[in-house]
C-alpha positions in Angstrom: -16.4 104.6 -180.2 -17.7 106.5 -177.0 -15.5 108.6 -175.4 -15.6 109.2 -171.3 -13.9 111.3 -169.8 -12.1 111.0 -166.0 -10.9 113.5 -164.1 -7.8 112.4 -162.0 -5.6 114.0 -159.1 -2.0 112.9 -159.2 0.3 113.2 -156.8 3.5 114.3 -157.9 6.4 115.0 -155.5 3.9 116.2 -152.3 1.5 118.4 -154.2 -1.4 117.4 -156.8 -1.4 117.6 -160.0 -5.4 117.8 -161.7 -5.6 115.8 -165.1 -8.3 114.8 -167.0 -8.5 110.8 -168.8 -10.6 110.5 -172.1 -11.1 106.9 -172.2 -11.9 104.9 -175.0 -14.8 102.5 -174.7 -12.4 99.7 -175.6 -8.7 101.2 -174.5 -5.9 99.7 -176.6 -2.6 98.8 -175.3 -1.5 102.3 -176.5 -1.8 105.8 -174.8 -0.9 109.8 -175.0 0.3 111.7 -172.3 -0.1 115.4 -173.4 2.4 117.6 -171.6 1.1 121.1 -171.5 3.5 124.1 -171.9 3.6 127.9 -171.6 1.0 129.4 -170.1 -1.3 126.8 -171.3 -3.7 124.5 -169.1 -4.8 121.2 -169.9 -7.8 122.5 -172.2 -5.1 124.2 -174.5 -6.1 127.2 -176.9 -9.6 127.2 -178.1 -9.5 123.6 -176.8 -7.3 121.8 -178.6 -5.8 119.6 -176.4 -9.5 118.5 -175.5 -10.6 117.8 -179.0 -7.4 116.0 -180.0 -7.6 113.8 -176.7 -11.2 112.9 -177.9 -9.9 112.6 -181.0 -8.0 109.9 -180.3 -9.9 108.2 -177.3 -12.6 107.8 -180.0 -10.1 105.3 -182.1 -9.2 103.6 -179.2 -6.2 105.1 -177.7 -6.5 106.6 -173.8 -5.2 110.1 -173.4 -4.5 112.1 -170.7 -3.7 115.9 -170.1 -2.6 117.7 -167.1 -1.5 120.5 -165.4 1.6 120.7 -164.1 2.6 122.0 -160.6 1.7 125.7 -160.5 -0.1 125.5 -163.5 -3.6 125.6 -163.8 -5.8 123.7 -161.3 -2.7 121.9 -159.7 -1.1 122.6 -156.4 2.7 123.7 -156.1 5.3 126.0 -157.3 5.2 126.8 -161.3 8.5 125.1 -162.6 10.3 125.7 -165.8 9.5 123.6 -168.9 12.7 122.2 -168.8 12.5 120.7 -164.7 9.0 118.9 -165.0 10.3 115.4 -165.8 8.8 114.3 -162.1 5.6 115.7 -163.6 5.5 113.9 -166.4 6.5 110.7 -165.3 3.8 111.1 -162.1 0.8 111.6 -165.4 2.6 108.7 -167.2 2.0 106.5 -164.1 -1.1 107.9 -163.8 -2.6 107.0 -166.5 -1.1 103.0 -166.4 -2.7 102.0 -163.5 -6.4 104.2 -164.5 -6.3 101.7 -167.9 -4.6 98.5 -167.5 -4.6 97.5 -170.8 -1.8 100.3 -171.8 1.5 98.9 -172.2 3.3 101.2 -174.3 2.8 105.5 -174.4 3.4 108.5 -176.7 4.1 112.1 -174.9 2.9 114.2 -177.2 3.5 118.2 -176.6 3.3 121.5 -178.3 6.3 124.4 -178.0 8.1 124.2 -174.5 5.5 120.8 -173.5 7.3 119.2 -177.1 11.3 120.0 -175.3 9.8 119.4 -171.8 8.6 115.7 -173.5 12.0 115.2 -175.6 14.1 116.7 -172.5 11.9 113.7 -170.2 12.9 110.9 -172.7 16.6 111.6 -172.4 16.4 112.0 -168.6 14.5 108.6 -168.3 15.5 106.0 -169.7 11.3 104.4 -169.3 10.4 101.1 -171.6 7.1 102.0 -171.7 8.1 105.0 -174.3 7.2 104.0 -177.4 7.2 107.7 -179.5 7.5 111.2 -179.1 5.0 113.5 -180.8 6.6 117.1 -181.1 4.7 120.1 -182.6 7.0 123.3 -183.2 9.3 122.5 -180.2 10.7 125.8 -178.5 14.6 125.9 -179.2 14.8 129.9 -178.7 18.0 131.3 -178.1 19.5 134.8 -179.3 21.4 133.1 -181.7 18.1 131.1 -183.3 15.9 134.0 -183.3 18.4 136.4 -185.0 18.6 133.9 -187.8 15.1 133.4 -188.2 14.5 136.9 -188.5 17.2 137.7 -190.7 16.1 134.8 -193.2 12.2 134.8 -192.5 11.1 138.2 -191.4 13.9 141.2 -192.8 14.7 138.9 -196.3 10.9 138.6 -197.2 9.8 142.1 -196.8 12.5 143.0 -199.8 9.9 140.6 -201.5 6.7 142.7 -200.6 5.7 145.2 -202.5 4.2 146.7 -200.2 7.5 147.3 -198.1 9.0 149.4 -201.7 5.7 151.1 -201.9 6.1 152.9 -198.3 9.5 153.6 -198.6 8.8 155.3 -201.8 6.5 157.7 -200.3 8.7 158.5 -197.6 6.2 156.7 -195.2 8.2 153.7 -194.5 10.4 154.4 -190.7 13.3 152.8 -191.7 15.9 153.4 -188.7 14.5 151.0 -186.1 14.1 148.3 -189.2 17.8 148.8 -189.7 18.3 149.0 -185.8 16.7 145.8 -185.7 18.3 144.2 -188.5 21.8 145.3 -187.1 21.0 143.4 -183.1 20.0 140.2 -184.9 23.2 140.4 -187.3 25.3 140.6 -183.7 23.1 138.6 -182.0 23.9 135.4 -184.9 27.6 136.4 -184.8 27.8 136.1 -180.9 29.2 132.8 -179.3 27.8 130.7 -176.6 29.4 131.4 -173.0 32.1 128.3 -172.6 32.1 128.2 -169.0 28.6 127.2 -168.5 28.0 124.5 -165.4 25.7 122.1 -168.1 24.5 121.9 -172.0 22.1 124.8 -173.0 18.5 122.7 -173.1 18.8 122.7 -176.5 22.3 120.6 -176.8 20.5 118.6 -174.3 17.3 117.7 -176.4 19.4 117.3 -179.4 21.3 114.5 -177.5 17.9 113.0 -176.0 16.8 112.7 -179.6 20.2 110.9 -180.7 19.6 108.4 -178.4 15.7 107.6 -178.5 15.1 104.6 -179.8 11.1 105.3 -180.4 9.3 106.6 -182.7 9.0 110.5 -183.8 6.8 112.7 -185.0 7.6 116.2 -186.4 4.5 118.0 -186.4 5.7 122.1 -187.9 3.4 124.6 -188.5 4.4 126.0 -192.2 3.8 130.1 -190.7 4.8 129.4 -187.1 8.4 131.6 -185.8 9.0 129.0 -183.5 8.8 126.1 -186.0 11.4 128.1 -188.4 13.4 128.5 -185.3 13.5 125.2 -184.5 14.5 124.5 -188.3 17.0 126.6 -188.6 18.5 124.9 -185.1 18.4 121.7 -186.5 20.2 122.9 -189.8 23.1 125.1 -188.3 23.9 123.6 -184.9 26.4 120.4 -185.2 24.6 118.9 -182.0 21.7 118.6 -184.0 23.1 117.2 -187.0 21.7 114.4 -189.2 18.5 114.0 -186.7 15.7 115.4 -189.0 17.4 112.6 -191.8 16.5 109.8 -189.1 14.5 107.1 -190.6 12.4 106.7 -186.9 11.4 110.6 -187.7 8.4 111.5 -189.6 8.3 114.9 -190.2 4.5 116.5 -191.3 4.6 120.6 -192.5 1.0 121.6 -191.8 0.9 124.7 -195.1 -0.3 128.3 -193.7 -1.0 126.8 -190.1 -0.4 129.1 -187.2 1.5 128.3 -183.6 -1.6 127.0 -182.1 -3.2 125.1 -185.4 -6.0 127.7 -184.8 -8.2 127.2 -187.5 -10.5 123.9 -187.9 -8.6 123.0 -191.1 -5.3 123.4 -189.4 -6.3 121.3 -186.6 -8.3 118.8 -188.4 -4.7 118.0 -190.6 -3.1 118.2 -187.4 -5.3 115.2 -185.9 -5.4 113.2 -188.9 -1.4 113.6 -188.7 -1.2 112.3 -185.2 -4.2 109.7 -185.4 -2.3 108.0 -188.8 1.1 108.1 -186.9 -0.7 106.6 -183.6 -2.0 104.0 -185.8 1.3 102.9 -187.2 2.5 102.9 -184.3 0.2 100.4 -182.4 0.3 98.1 -185.6 4.1 98.4 -186.4 4.9 96.4 -190.1 
């Protein structure tokens, strides 16, 4: 199916966001809003967002990708990921206005873009929101980082023959590693402050996921520490108990993939997972 890319300017809180709509020749009723995270802008690392948007649009799903305030070509002061709900809502409104056939919308995000999408679902009871597609969600804290380092880095080193060979030859600087291990153990045991004015964003994400009634695709890169941190958080934090086992949540792990699915093989696997899930969401049984 032919796809046309249309540049749009999105008004948001007195600022102007720059976006691109990938419009199918025959748009369907289900669309997708890409929420950019980190220091990325609407093209994504190695044009990941461009390629995914055109892939989905060629299957009939209109897609909008945009720069939120202070990012890329958009005006305004840059906002943290947990404060861009107005930007997400403005992009969603624009997609629905520009593509009148769209009746339901999926929010797609990578890293803290995924976290922002999930937080939006909890902050806004938007009836148009049919699903969430979350790639390697960001839940970083001192505790989760420490747990991940101990489980996946330090333990992994003990299983490497090169580590023992360097240690035997006296070429391994063990003091910095020992110091890092000790700091990780201390961070893992530390308790979060109990006098915070509101729950940490990780708990707000968990609550949003618990309350969300739509479908969720959780896409994780097997060799990404951000993804490993998310799994550690979901397994160890009581706020997340049972959430990854909810029947409306589908989890897909992409073998060997890094954080941004930088190789063509990994990108294709991620695209296919999203496309299959979108098709199922479009025609629920």
